[in-house]
Gaussian input, Z-matrix of N, CA and C with variables (Angstrom, degrees):
# hf/3-21g

backbone

0 1
 N
 C     1     B1
 C     2     B2     1     A1
 N     3     B3     2     A2     1     D1
 C     4     B4     3     A3     2     D2
 C     5     B5     4     A4     3     D3
 N     6     B6     5     A5     4     D4
 C     7     B7     6     A6     5     D5
 C     8     B8     7     A7     6     D6
 N     9     B9     8     A8     7     D7
 C    10    B10     9     A9     8     D8
 C    11    B11    10    A10     9     D9
 N    12    B12    11    A11    10    D10
 C    13    B13    12    A12    11    D11
 C    14    B14    13    A13    12    D12
 N    15    B15    14    A14    13    D13
 C    16    B16    15    A15    14    D14
 C    17    B17    16    A16    15    D15
 N    18    B18    17    A17    16    D16
 C    19    B19    18    A18    17    D17
 C    20    B20    19    A19    18    D18
 N    21    B21    20    A20    19    D19
 C    22    B22    21    A21    20    D20
 C    23    B23    22    A22    21    D21
 N    24    B24    23    A23    22    D22
 C    25    B25    24    A24    23    D23
 C    26    B26    25    A25    24    D24
 N    27    B27    26    A26    25    D25
 C    28    B28    27    A27    26    D26
 C    29    B29    28    A28    27    D27
 N    30    B30    29    A29    28    D28
 C    31    B31    30    A30    29    D29
 C    32    B32    31    A31    30    D30
 N    33    B33    32    A32    31    D31
 C    34    B34    33    A33    32    D32
 C    35    B35    34    A34    33    D33
 N    36    B36    35    A35    34    D34
 C    37    B37    36    A36    35    D35
 C    38    B38    37    A37    36    D36
 N    39    B39    38    A38    37    D37
 C    40    B40    39    A39    38    D38
 C    41    B41    40    A40    39    D39
 N    42    B42    41    A41    40    D40
 C    43    B43    42    A42    41    D41
 C    44    B44    43    A43    42    D42
 N    45    B45    44    A44    43    D43
 C    46    B46    45    A45    44    D44
 C    47    B47    46    A46    45    D45
 N    48    B48    47    A47    46    D46
 C    49    B49    48    A48    47    D47
 C    50    B50    49    A49    48    D48
 N    51    B51    50    A50    49    D49
 C    52    B52    51    A51    50    D50
 C    53    B53    52    A52    51    D51
 N    54    B54    53    A53    52    D52
 C    55    B55    54    A54    53    D53
 C    56    B56    55    A55    54    D54
 N    57    B57    56    A56    55    D55
 C    58    B58    57    A57    56    D56
 C    59    B59    58    A58    57    D57
 N    60    B60    59    A59    58    D58
 C    61    B61    60    A60    59    D59
 C    62    B62    61    A61    60    D60
 N    63    B63    62    A62    61    D61
 C    64    B64    63    A63    62    D62
 C    65    B65    64    A64    63    D63
 N    66    B66    65    A65    64    D64
 C    67    B67    66    A66    65    D65
 C    68    B68    67    A67    66    D66
 N    69    B69    68    A68    67    D67
 C    70    B70    69    A69    68    D68
 C    71    B71    70    A70    69    D69
 N    72    B72    71    A71    70    D70
 C    73    B73    72    A72    71    D71
 C    74    B74    73    A73    72    D72
 N    75    B75    74    A74    73    D73
 C    76    B76    75    A75    74    D74
 C    77    B77    76    A76    75    D75
 N    78    B78    77    A77    76    D76
 C    79    B79    78    A78    77    D77
 C    80    B80    79    A79    78    D78
 N    81    B81    80    A80    79    D79
 C    82    B82    81    A81    80    D80
 C    83    B83    82    A82    81    D81
 N    84    B84    83    A83    82    D82
 C    85    B85    84    A84    83    D83
 C    86    B86    85    A85    84    D84
 N    87    B87    86    A86    85    D85
 C    88    B88    87    A87    86    D86
 C    89    B89    88    A88    87    D87
 N    90    B90    89    A89    88    D88
 C    91    B91    90    A90    89    D89
 C    92    B92    91    A91    90    D90
 N    93    B93    92    A92    91    D91
 C    94    B94    93    A93    92    D92
 C    95    B95    94    A94    93    D93
 N    96    B96    95    A95    94    D94
 C    97    B97    96    A96    95    D95
 C    98    B98    97    A97    96    D96
 N    99    B99    98    A98    97    D97
 C   100   B100    99    A99    98    D98
 C   101   B101   100   A100    99    D99
 N   102   B102   101   A101   100   D100
 C   103   B103   102   A102   101   D101
 C   104   B104   103   A103   102   D102
 N   105   B105   104   A104   103   D103
 C   106   B106   105   A105   104   D104
 C   107   B107   106   A106   105   D105
 N   108   B108   107   A107   106   D106
 C   109   B109   108   A108   107   D107
 C   110   B110   109   A109   108   D108
 N   111   B111   110   A110   109   D109
 C   112   B112   111   A111   110   D110
 C   113   B113   112   A112   111   D111
 N   114   B114   113   A113   112   D112
 C   115   B115   114   A114   113   D113
 C   116   B116   115   A115   114   D114
 N   117   B117   116   A116   115   D115
 C   118   B118   117   A117   116   D116
 C   119   B119   118   A118   117   D117
 N   120   B120   119   A119   118   D118
 C   121   B121   120   A120   119   D119
 C   122   B122   121   A121   120   D120
 N   123   B123   122   A122   121   D121
 C   124   B124   123   A123   122   D122
 C   125   B125   124   A124   123   D123
 N   126   B126   125   A125   124   D124
 C   127   B127   126   A126   125   D125
 C   128   B128   127   A127   126   D126
 N   129   B129   128   A128   127   D127
 C   130   B130   129   A129   128   D128
 C   131   B131   130   A130   129   D129
 N   132   B132   131   A131   130   D130
 C   133   B133   132   A132   131   D131
 C   134   B134   133   A133   132   D132
 N   135   B135   134   A134   133   D133
 C   136   B136   135   A135   134   D134
 C   137   B137   136   A136   135   D135
 N   138   B138   137   A137   136   D136
 C   139   B139   138   A138   137   D137
 C   140   B140   139   A139   138   D138
 N   141   B141   140   A140   139   D139
 C   142   B142   141   A141   140   D140
 C   143   B143   142   A142   141   D141
 N   144   B144   143   A143   142   D142
 C   145   B145   144   A144   143   D143
 C   146   B146   145   A145   144   D144
 N   147   B147   146   A146   145   D145
 C   148   B148   147   A147   146   D146
 C   149   B149   148   A148   147   D147
 N   150   B150   149   A149   148   D148
 C   151   B151   150   A150   149   D149
 C   152   B152   151   A151   150   D150
 N   153   B153   152   A152   151   D151
 C   154   B154   153   A153   152   D152
 C   155   B155   154   A154   153   D153
 N   156   B156   155   A155   154   D154
 C   157   B157   156   A156   155   D155
 C   158   B158   157   A157   156   D156
 N   159   B159   158   A158   157   D157
 C   160   B160   159   A159   158   D158
 C   161   B161   160   A160   159   D159
 N   162   B162   161   A161   160   D160
 C   163   B163   162   A162   161   D161
 C   164   B164   163   A163   162   D162
 N   165   B165   164   A164   163   D163
 C   166   B166   165   A165   164   D164
 C   167   B167   166   A166   165   D165
 N   168   B168   167   A167   166   D166
 C   169   B169   168   A168   167   D167
 C   170   B170   169   A169   168   D168
 N   171   B171   170   A170   169   D169
 C   172   B172   171   A171   170   D170
 C   173   B173   172   A172   171   D171
 N   174   B174   173   A173   172   D172
 C   175   B175   174   A174   173   D173
 C   176   B176   175   A175   174   D174
 N   177   B177   176   A176   175   D175
 C   178   B178   177   A177   176   D176
 C   179   B179   178   A178   177   D177
 N   180   B180   179   A179   178   D178
 C   181   B181   180   A180   179   D179
 C   182   B182   181   A181   180   D180
 N   183   B183   182   A182   181   D181
 C   184   B184   183   A183   182   D182
 C   185   B185   184   A184   183   D183
 N   186   B186   185   A185   184   D184
 C   187   B187   186   A186   185   D185
 C   188   B188   187   A187   186   D186
 N   189   B189   188   A188   187   D187
 C   190   B190   189   A189   188   D188
 C   191   B191   190   A190   189   D189
 N   192   B192   191   A191   190   D190
 C   193   B193   192   A192   191   D191
 C   194   B194   193   A193   192   D192
 N   195   B195   194   A194   193   D193
 C   196   B196   195   A195   194   D194
 C   197   B197   196   A196   195   D195
 N   198   B198   197   A197   196   D196
 C   199   B199   198   A198   197   D197
 C   200   B200   199   A199   198   D198
 N   201   B201   200   A200   199   D199
 C   202   B202   201   A201   200   D200
 C   203   B203   202   A202   201   D201
 N   204   B204   203   A203   202   D202
 C   205   B205   204   A204   203   D203
 C   206   B206   205   A205   204   D204
 N   207   B207   206   A206   205   D205
 C   208   B208   207   A207   206   D206
 C   209   B209   208   A208   207   D207
 N   210   B210   209   A209   208   D208
 C   211   B211   210   A210   209   D209
 C   212   B212   211   A211   210   D210
 N   213   B213   212   A212   211   D211
 C   214   B214   213   A213   212   D212
 C   215   B215   214   A214   213   D213
 N   216   B216   215   A215   214   D214
 C   217   B217   216   A216   215   D215
 C   218   B218   217   A217   216   D216
 N   219   B219   218   A218   217   D217
 C   220   B220   219   A219   218   D218
 C   221   B221   220   A220   219   D219
 N   222   B222   221   A221   220   D220
 C   223   B223   222   A222   221   D221
 C   224   B224   223   A223   222   D222
 N   225   B225   224   A224   223   D223
 C   226   B226   225   A225   224   D224
 C   227   B227   226   A226   225   D225
 N   228   B228   227   A227   226   D226
 C   229   B229   228   A228   227   D227
 C   230   B230   229   A229   228   D228
 N   231   B231   230   A230   229   D229
 C   232   B232   231   A231   230   D230
 C   233   B233   232   A232   231   D231
 N   234   B234   233   A233   232   D232
 C   235   B235   234   A234   233   D233
 C   236   B236   235   A235   234   D234
 N   237   B237   236   A236   235   D235
 C   238   B238   237   A237   236   D236
 C   239   B239   238   A238   237   D237
 N   240   B240   239   A239   238   D238
 C   241   B241   240   A240   239   D239
 C   242   B242   241   A241   240   D240
 N   243   B243   242   A242   241   D241
 C   244   B244   243   A243   242   D242
 C   245   B245   244   A244   243   D243
 N   246   B246   245   A245   244   D244
 C   247   B247   246   A246   245   D245
 C   248   B248   247   A247   246   D246
 N   249   B249   248   A248   247   D247
 C   250   B250   249   A249   248   D248
 C   251   B251   250   A250   249   D249
 N   252   B252   251   A251   250   D250
 C   253   B253   252   A252   251   D251
 C   254   B254   253   A253   252   D252
 N   255   B255   254   A254   253   D253
 C   256   B256   255   A255   254   D254
 C   257   B257   256   A256   255   D255
 N   258   B258   257   A257   256   D256
 C   259   B259   258   A258   257   D257
 C   260   B260   259   A259   258   D258
 N   261   B261   260   A260   259   D259
 C   262   B262   261   A261   260   D260
 C   263   B263   262   A262   261   D261
 N   264   B264   263   A263   262   D262
 C   265   B265   264   A264   263   D263
 C   266   B266   265   A265   264   D264
 N   267   B267   266   A266   265   D265
 C   268   B268   267   A267   266   D266
 C   269   B269   268   A268   267   D267
 N   270   B270   269   A269   268   D268
 C   271   B271   270   A270   269   D269
 C   272   B272   271   A271   270   D270
 N   273   B273   272   A272   271   D271
 C   274   B274   273   A273   272   D272
 C   275   B275   274   A274   273   D273
 N   276   B276   275   A275   274   D274
 C   277   B277   276   A276   275   D275
 C   278   B278   277   A277   276   D276
 N   279   B279   278   A278   277   D277
 C   280   B280   279   A279   278   D278
 C   281   B281   280   A280   279   D279
 N   282   B282   281   A281   280   D280
 C   283   B283   282   A282   281   D281
 C   284   B284   283   A283   282   D282
 N   285   B285   284   A284   283   D283
 C   286   B286   285   A285   284   D284
 C   287   B287   286   A286   285   D285
 N   288   B288   287   A287   286   D286
 C   289   B289   288   A288   287   D287
 C   290   B290   289   A289   288   D288
 N   291   B291   290   A290   289   D289
 C   292   B292   291   A291   290   D290
 C   293   B293   292   A292   291   D291
 N   294   B294   293   A293   292   D292
 C   295   B295   294   A294   293   D293
 C   296   B296   295   A295   294   D294
 N   297   B297   296   A296   295   D295
 C   298   B298   297   A297   296   D296
 C   299   B299   298   A298   297   D297
 N   300   B300   299   A299   298   D298
 C   301   B301   300   A300   299   D299
 C   302   B302   301   A301   300   D300
 N   303   B303   302   A302   301   D301
 C   304   B304   303   A303   302   D302
 C   305   B305   304   A304   303   D303
 N   306   B306   305   A305   304   D304
 C   307   B307   306   A306   305   D305
 C   308   B308   307   A307   306   D306
 N   309   B309   308   A308   307   D307
 C   310   B310   309   A309   308   D308
 C   311   B311   310   A310   309   D309
 N   312   B312   311   A311   310   D310
 C   313   B313   312   A312   311   D311
 C   314   B314   313   A313   312   D312
 N   315   B315   314   A314   313   D313
 C   316   B316   315   A315   314   D314
 C   317   B317   316   A316   315   D315
 N   318   B318   317   A317   316   D316
 C   319   B319   318   A318   317   D317
 C   320   B320   319   A319   318   D318
 N   321   B321   320   A320   319   D319
 C   322   B322   321   A321   320   D320
 C   323   B323   322   A322   321   D321
 N   324   B324   323   A323   322   D322
 C   325   B325   324   A324   323   D323
 C   326   B326   325   A325   324   D324
 N   327   B327   326   A326   325   D325
 C   328   B328   327   A327   326   D326
 C   329   B329   328   A328   327   D327

   B1=1.4482
   B2=1.5216
   B3=1.3229
   B4=1.4705
   B5=1.5233
   B6=1.3127
   B7=1.4636
   B8=1.5274
   B9=1.3337
   B10=1.4588
   B11=1.5224
   B12=1.3066
   B13=1.4630
   B14=1.5211
   B15=1.3118
   B16=1.4656
   B17=1.5159
   B18=1.3102
   B19=1.4519
   B20=1.5245
   B21=1.3179
   B22=1.4614
   B23=1.5258
   B24=1.3174
   B25=1.4583
   B26=1.5203
   B27=1.3245
   B28=1.4690
   B29=1.5255
   B30=1.3179
   B31=1.4658
   B32=1.5332
   B33=1.3341
   B34=1.4608
   B35=1.5219
   B36=1.3413
   B37=1.4628
   B38=1.5281
   B39=1.3266
   B40=1.4666
   B41=1.5285
   B42=1.3222
   B43=1.4656
   B44=1.5266
   B45=1.3190
   B46=1.4615
   B47=1.5243
   B48=1.3257
   B49=1.4626
   B50=1.5241
   B51=1.3283
   B52=1.4708
   B53=1.5306
   B54=1.3232
   B55=1.4683
   B56=1.5267
   B57=1.3326
   B58=1.4665
   B59=1.5308
   B60=1.3210
   B61=1.4577
   B62=1.5133
   B63=1.3271
   B64=1.4702
   B65=1.5328
   B66=1.3341
   B67=1.4588
   B68=1.5305
   B69=1.3307
   B70=1.4697
   B71=1.5304
   B72=1.3421
   B73=1.4597
   B74=1.5110
   B75=1.3357
   B76=1.4664
   B77=1.5254
   B78=1.3519
   B79=1.4616
   B80=1.5185
   B81=1.3314
   B82=1.4602
   B83=1.5143
   B84=1.3328
   B85=1.4602
   B86=1.5180
   B87=1.3266
   B88=1.4609
   B89=1.5283
   B90=1.3243
   B91=1.4652
   B92=1.5221
   B93=1.3212
   B94=1.4695
   B95=1.5239
   B96=1.3331
   B97=1.4596
   B98=1.5177
   B99=1.3112
   B100=1.4556
   B101=1.5226
   B102=1.3432
   B103=1.4576
   B104=1.5267
   B105=1.3384
   B106=1.4615
   B107=1.5264
   B108=1.3089
   B109=1.4637
   B110=1.5258
   B111=1.3357
   B112=1.4590
   B113=1.5323
   B114=1.3066
   B115=1.4559
   B116=1.5251
   B117=1.3269
   B118=1.4628
   B119=1.5225
   B120=1.3311
   B121=1.4616
   B122=1.5192
   B123=1.3369
   B124=1.4555
   B125=1.5122
   B126=1.3202
   B127=1.4562
   B128=1.5250
   B129=1.3100
   B130=1.4595
   B131=1.5183
   B132=1.3281
   B133=1.4664
   B134=1.5229
   B135=1.3347
   B136=1.4576
   B137=1.5225
   B138=1.3330
   B139=1.4570
   B140=1.5297
   B141=1.3403
   B142=1.4687
   B143=1.5272
   B144=1.3266
   B145=1.4592
   B146=1.5215
   B147=1.3247
   B148=1.4719
   B149=1.5202
   B150=1.3137
   B151=1.4673
   B152=1.5147
   B153=1.3165
   B154=1.4582
   B155=1.5254
   B156=1.3040
   B157=1.4682
   B158=1.5175
   B159=1.3279
   B160=1.4566
   B161=1.5269
   B162=1.3234
   B163=1.4589
   B164=1.5201
   B165=1.3331
   B166=1.4576
   B167=1.5178
   B168=1.3205
   B169=1.4603
   B170=1.5225
   B171=1.3385
   B172=1.4573
   B173=1.5135
   B174=1.3439
   B175=1.4611
   B176=1.5260
   B177=1.3251
   B178=1.4626
   B179=1.5224
   B180=1.3280
   B181=1.4626
   B182=1.5169
   B183=1.3221
   B184=1.4632
   B185=1.5251
   B186=1.3281
   B187=1.4599
   B188=1.5162
   B189=1.3423
   B190=1.4635
   B191=1.5218
   B192=1.3327
   B193=1.4627
   B194=1.5306
   B195=1.3179
   B196=1.4662
   B197=1.5245
   B198=1.3444
   B199=1.4674
   B200=1.5238
   B201=1.3176
   B202=1.4695
   B203=1.5192
   B204=1.3385
   B205=1.4567
   B206=1.5170
   B207=1.3316
   B208=1.4617
   B209=1.5292
   B210=1.3324
   B211=1.4591
   B212=1.5243
   B213=1.2931
   B214=1.4500
   B215=1.5192
   B216=1.3295
   B217=1.4628
   B218=1.5183
   B219=1.3385
   B220=1.4594
   B221=1.5225
   B222=1.3220
   B223=1.4728
   B224=1.5295
   B225=1.3247
   B226=1.4530
   B227=1.5218
   B228=1.3384
   B229=1.4667
   B230=1.5286
   B231=1.3355
   B232=1.4562
   B233=1.5187
   B234=1.3540
   B235=1.4648
   B236=1.5256
   B237=1.3372
   B238=1.4595
   B239=1.5285
   B240=1.3490
   B241=1.4579
   B242=1.5167
   B243=1.3305
   B244=1.4660
   B245=1.5326
   B246=1.3352
   B247=1.4653
   B248=1.5212
   B249=1.3390
   B250=1.4616
   B251=1.5262
   B252=1.3319
   B253=1.4604
   B254=1.5260
   B255=1.3358
   B256=1.4614
   B257=1.5257
   B258=1.3339
   B259=1.4611
   B260=1.5307
   B261=1.3272
   B262=1.4611
   B263=1.5317
   B264=1.3348
   B265=1.4581
   B266=1.5177
   B267=1.3304
   B268=1.4678
   B269=1.5251
   B270=1.3265
   B271=1.4591
   B272=1.5294
   B273=1.3347
   B274=1.4620
   B275=1.5216
   B276=1.3357
   B277=1.4594
   B278=1.5202
   B279=1.3145
   B280=1.4649
   B281=1.5310
   B282=1.3343
   B283=1.4593
   B284=1.5153
   B285=1.3336
   B286=1.4661
   B287=1.5195
   B288=1.3318
   B289=1.4576
   B290=1.5110
   B291=1.3289
   B292=1.4660
   B293=1.5236
   B294=1.3307
   B295=1.4664
   B296=1.5272
   B297=1.3295
   B298=1.4510
   B299=1.5183
   B300=1.3267
   B301=1.4611
   B302=1.5304
   B303=1.3246
   B304=1.4608
   B305=1.5184
   B306=1.3391
   B307=1.4570
   B308=1.5294
   B309=1.3152
   B310=1.4538
   B311=1.5234
   B312=1.3224
   B313=1.4586
   B314=1.5232
   B315=1.3278
   B316=1.4583
   B317=1.5130
   B318=1.3289
   B319=1.4629
   B320=1.5253
   B321=1.3553
   B322=1.4551
   B323=1.5195
   B324=1.3200
   B325=1.4505
   B326=1.5191
   B327=1.3268
   B328=1.4750
   B329=1.4921
   A1=109.32
   A2=119.40
   A3=120.63
   A4=111.50
   A5=113.93
   A6=118.54
   A7=109.58
   A8=117.17
   A9=119.55
   A10=112.04
   A11=114.82
   A12=120.35
   A13=107.14
   A14=116.59
   A15=122.07
   A16=109.76
   A17=116.91
   A18=121.38
   A19=106.11
   A20=117.72
   A21=120.65
   A22=110.78
   A23=115.05
   A24=121.28
   A25=107.68
   A26=118.28
   A27=120.13
   A28=111.09
   A29=116.56
   A30=119.93
   A31=111.56
   A32=117.19
   A33=119.80
   A34=111.31
   A35=117.87
   A36=121.47
   A37=112.57
   A38=117.24
   A39=121.30
   A40=107.53
   A41=118.38
   A42=119.51
   A43=112.24
   A44=116.03
   A45=121.51
   A46=107.49
   A47=117.05
   A48=122.09
   A49=108.76
   A50=118.31
   A51=119.84
   A52=110.59
   A53=116.33
   A54=120.86
   A55=107.96
   A56=117.63
   A57=119.68
   A58=111.59
   A59=116.36
   A60=121.62
   A61=115.68
   A62=117.92
   A63=121.04
   A64=109.71
   A65=116.74
   A66=118.95
   A67=111.35
   A68=118.68
   A69=121.27
   A70=110.81
   A71=115.72
   A72=120.64
   A73=114.89
   A74=117.65
   A75=123.30
   A76=108.26
   A77=116.39
   A78=121.85
   A79=110.14
   A80=115.73
   A81=119.85
   A82=111.37
   A83=113.42
   A84=123.08
   A85=105.15
   A86=117.07
   A87=120.45
   A88=106.59
   A89=117.04
   A90=121.10
   A91=110.71
   A92=116.19
   A93=121.90
   A94=108.25
   A95=115.33
   A96=118.31
   A97=111.29
   A98=113.65
   A99=123.26
   A100=105.01
   A101=118.22
   A102=120.75
   A103=113.26
   A104=117.89
   A105=120.12
   A106=112.09
   A107=116.61
   A108=120.82
   A109=112.53
   A110=117.69
   A111=122.26
   A112=109.20
   A113=116.44
   A114=122.80
   A115=106.64
   A116=116.68
   A117=122.64
   A118=110.48
   A119=115.80
   A120=121.46
   A121=105.77
   A122=115.64
   A123=119.61
   A124=110.98
   A125=114.14
   A126=121.45
   A127=106.14
   A128=116.47
   A129=122.73
   A130=108.04
   A131=116.37
   A132=121.58
   A133=107.98
   A134=115.55
   A135=121.10
   A136=107.51
   A137=115.73
   A138=121.52
   A139=112.36
   A140=116.76
   A141=120.19
   A142=111.33
   A143=115.04
   A144=121.48
   A145=114.81
   A146=118.36
   A147=120.92
   A148=110.49
   A149=113.24
   A150=119.88
   A151=110.16
   A152=114.98
   A153=121.20
   A154=106.62
   A155=116.21
   A156=119.25
   A157=112.57
   A158=117.00
   A159=119.15
   A160=112.90
   A161=114.79
   A162=121.96
   A163=106.55
   A164=116.62
   A165=122.02
   A166=110.92
   A167=115.59
   A168=123.79
   A169=104.95
   A170=118.06
   A171=118.41
   A172=112.09
   A173=113.60
   A174=120.63
   A175=112.12
   A176=117.56
   A177=122.00
   A178=109.83
   A179=115.24
   A180=121.80
   A181=108.46
   A182=115.63
   A183=120.78
   A184=108.34
   A185=115.43
   A186=121.08
   A187=107.19
   A188=116.33
   A189=121.56
   A190=109.63
   A191=115.55
   A192=122.34
   A193=107.73
   A194=117.97
   A195=121.76
   A196=108.65
   A197=115.15
   A198=122.23
   A199=112.47
   A200=116.73
   A201=122.97
   A202=109.20
   A203=116.33
   A204=120.72
   A205=113.18
   A206=114.68
   A207=121.03
   A208=109.23
   A209=114.54
   A210=119.69
   A211=110.15
   A212=114.45
   A213=123.03
   A214=107.79
   A215=116.95
   A216=124.09
   A217=104.31
   A218=115.95
   A219=118.71
   A220=108.15
   A221=116.72
   A222=120.82
   A223=112.46
   A224=117.83
   A225=121.40
   A226=110.12
   A227=115.58
   A228=122.49
   A229=109.43
   A230=116.20
   A231=121.83
   A232=109.27
   A233=116.46
   A234=120.34
   A235=111.60
   A236=114.39
   A237=123.14
   A238=110.92
   A239=114.54
   A240=119.99
   A241=114.30
   A242=117.78
   A243=120.41
   A244=110.12
   A245=115.39
   A246=123.42
   A247=110.24
   A248=116.16
   A249=122.10
   A250=109.01
   A251=116.01
   A252=122.69
   A253=106.52
   A254=115.97
   A255=121.36
   A256=110.77
   A257=116.89
   A258=119.31
   A259=110.43
   A260=116.88
   A261=119.92
   A262=110.19
   A263=115.68
   A264=121.25
   A265=115.42
   A266=118.67
   A267=120.87
   A268=110.04
   A269=116.59
   A270=121.43
   A271=109.29
   A272=116.11
   A273=121.86
   A274=108.74
   A275=114.95
   A276=120.06
   A277=109.20
   A278=117.06
   A279=127.06
   A280=111.39
   A281=114.84
   A282=122.14
   A283=111.44
   A284=113.52
   A285=119.71
   A286=107.84
   A287=115.52
   A288=120.00
   A289=108.86
   A290=115.56
   A291=120.74
   A292=110.59
   A293=117.04
   A294=121.85
   A295=113.91
   A296=117.46
   A297=122.12
   A298=109.56
   A299=115.91
   A300=120.51
   A301=109.12
   A302=115.84
   A303=122.36
   A304=107.28
   A305=115.98
   A306=121.16
   A307=110.70
   A308=115.25
   A309=123.47
   A310=105.88
   A311=117.67
   A312=121.77
   A313=110.82
   A314=114.99
   A315=122.42
   A316=105.79
   A317=116.01
   A318=122.66
   A319=108.47
   A320=116.35
   A321=118.87
   A322=111.30
   A323=114.83
   A324=123.19
   A325=107.24
   A326=116.36
   A327=119.33
   A328=110.73
   D1=131.20
   D2=179.68
   D3=-66.10
   D4=165.76
   D5=176.06
   D6=-57.71
   D7=144.28
   D8=-178.75
   D9=-76.28
   D10=157.98
   D11=172.09
   D12=-80.96
   D13=122.83
   D14=-178.71
   D15=-132.14
   D16=134.49
   D17=171.67
   D18=-91.30
   D19=170.18
   D20=-179.29
   D21=-49.75
   D22=137.35
   D23=176.86
   D24=-151.30
   D25=157.19
   D26=-178.62
   D27=-75.81
   D28=115.65
   D29=179.58
   D30=-67.69
   D31=-14.47
   D32=175.20
   D33=-61.60
   D34=-20.28
   D35=178.63
   D36=-74.04
   D37=-14.80
   D38=177.41
   D39=-92.49
   D40=124.08
   D41=-179.48
   D42=-73.91
   D43=151.64
   D44=171.77
   D45=-73.52
   D46=135.41
   D47=178.83
   D48=-125.96
   D49=143.28
   D50=176.61
   D51=-55.88
   D52=142.02
   D53=178.11
   D54=-78.79
   D55=120.24
   D56=-179.75
   D57=-57.37
   D58=129.51
   D59=177.53
   D60=82.22
   D61=-6.32
   D62=-179.12
   D63=-89.96
   D64=159.35
   D65=174.97
   D66=-61.93
   D67=159.72
   D68=176.44
   D69=-54.03
   D70=147.99
   D71=179.08
   D72=92.20
   D73=4.94
   D74=178.18
   D75=-110.29
   D76=122.86
   D77=-175.70
   D78=-131.55
   D79=152.28
   D80=179.08
   D81=-137.72
   D82=156.32
   D83=168.85
   D84=-124.21
   D85=115.36
   D86=176.01
   D87=-81.96
   D88=114.92
   D89=179.99
   D90=-82.66
   D91=-46.52
   D92=174.70
   D93=-152.13
   D94=155.45
   D95=174.83
   D96=-158.80
   D97=152.71
   D98=170.57
   D99=-128.52
   D100=90.18
   D101=-174.30
   D102=-61.70
   D103=-27.34
   D104=179.37
   D105=-64.67
   D106=-30.50
   D107=-178.96
   D108=-110.77
   D109=8.95
   D110=-178.11
   D111=50.92
   D112=56.19
   D113=-179.61
   D114=-123.47
   D115=105.82
   D116=-173.44
   D117=-130.43
   D118=136.09
   D119=168.97
   D120=-117.46
   D121=124.32
   D122=-177.64
   D123=-144.02
   D124=162.65
   D125=167.77
   D126=-106.52
   D127=140.68
   D128=178.53
   D129=-122.12
   D130=131.63
   D131=177.36
   D132=-124.01
   D133=130.25
   D134=178.65
   D135=-121.81
   D136=126.95
   D137=-177.68
   D138=-66.30
   D139=152.82
   D140=176.69
   D141=-54.02
   D142=139.71
   D143=176.87
   D144=82.82
   D145=-1.26
   D146=-178.61
   D147=-83.18
   D148=160.10
   D149=179.45
   D150=-154.15
   D151=160.60
   D152=169.67
   D153=-109.02
   D154=163.06
   D155=-176.44
   D156=-115.23
   D157=-4.65
   D158=-174.53
   D159=-116.97
   D160=158.60
   D161=169.74
   D162=-89.17
   D163=134.82
   D164=-177.33
   D165=-101.47
   D166=141.26
   D167=171.09
   D168=-144.23
   D169=122.04
   D170=177.93
   D171=-126.55
   D172=169.68
   D173=-176.38
   D174=-96.41
   D175=18.30
   D176=-179.95
   D177=-130.91
   D178=163.38
   D179=173.56
   D180=-76.40
   D181=147.85
   D182=177.27
   D183=-141.67
   D184=123.01
   D185=175.15
   D186=-114.08
   D187=133.41
   D188=-173.85
   D189=-133.90
   D190=131.11
   D191=175.17
   D192=-122.51
   D193=127.49
   D194=-179.26
   D195=-83.92
   D196=113.59
   D197=-179.63
   D198=-82.50
   D199=-41.87
   D200=-177.65
   D201=-145.87
   D202=149.73
   D203=172.87
   D204=80.11
   D205=-156.31
   D206=-177.05
   D207=-158.07
   D208=165.84
   D209=178.48
   D210=-154.75
   D211=158.84
   D212=172.35
   D213=-103.38
   D214=134.41
   D215=172.06
   D216=-115.80
   D217=101.28
   D218=-171.39
   D219=63.13
   D220=-120.17
   D221=179.75
   D222=-103.08
   D223=8.02
   D224=179.83
   D225=-100.16
   D226=138.18
   D227=-177.47
   D228=-105.54
   D229=131.10
   D230=179.74
   D231=-130.11
   D232=143.71
   D233=-174.71
   D234=-133.67
   D235=176.27
   D236=179.72
   D237=-44.33
   D238=134.53
   D239=178.01
   D240=92.17
   D241=-3.70
   D242=-179.58
   D243=-95.65
   D244=153.93
   D245=-172.80
   D246=-133.61
   D247=146.01
   D248=174.80
   D249=-134.30
   D250=145.34
   D251=172.15
   D252=-127.33
   D253=113.01
   D254=-173.96
   D255=-112.20
   D256=117.38
   D257=176.49
   D258=-75.82
   D259=165.03
   D260=176.02
   D261=-54.58
   D262=139.01
   D263=178.14
   D264=90.17
   D265=-9.71
   D266=-179.65
   D267=-74.66
   D268=126.72
   D269=178.59
   D270=-79.01
   D271=140.66
   D272=174.69
   D273=-155.88
   D274=157.03
   D275=-176.23
   D276=91.42
   D277=178.86
   D278=-4.42
   D279=-67.50
   D280=160.21
   D281=-175.64
   D282=-109.70
   D283=154.93
   D284=167.92
   D285=-151.89
   D286=152.83
   D287=176.86
   D288=-139.62
   D289=133.02
   D290=178.08
   D291=-85.97
   D292=-44.14
   D293=-174.88
   D294=-98.27
   D295=-7.05
   D296=-173.10
   D297=95.58
   D298=160.22
   D299=-178.17
   D300=-151.58
   D301=143.98
   D302=172.98
   D303=-128.12
   D304=129.37
   D305=-178.22
   D306=-125.72
   D307=159.52
   D308=168.41
   D309=-109.71
   D310=126.26
   D311=-175.58
   D312=-125.80
   D313=142.91
   D314=171.98
   D315=-125.36
   D316=125.08
   D317=-179.16
   D318=-123.20
   D319=136.37
   D320=-177.19
   D321=-162.65
   D322=159.95
   D323=172.78
   D324=-110.48
   D325=133.68
   D326=178.56
   D327=-93.16

């Protein structure tokens, strides 16, 4: 099923849910998705002091905008207002955040 048509609505009405398979302290809000085409728009929130332990490589595009906070990707530091566009196969992570971070992400297959 394609993504639904939605007019502006308060995303605060969507509860934060633990990210399946992620370490504790990782939460998401799925804003829209089309699982048949792997097309997802979500918000991701990671609690202060959390980290991942693995390097990620996926078969989909991922665009990420940091809404609040900051994070480390390996030895690189990224903060509020920064954006990334990752094509399939691009390595990234492991991550850590001292103050916590909230991102807006769009994931899709072309």
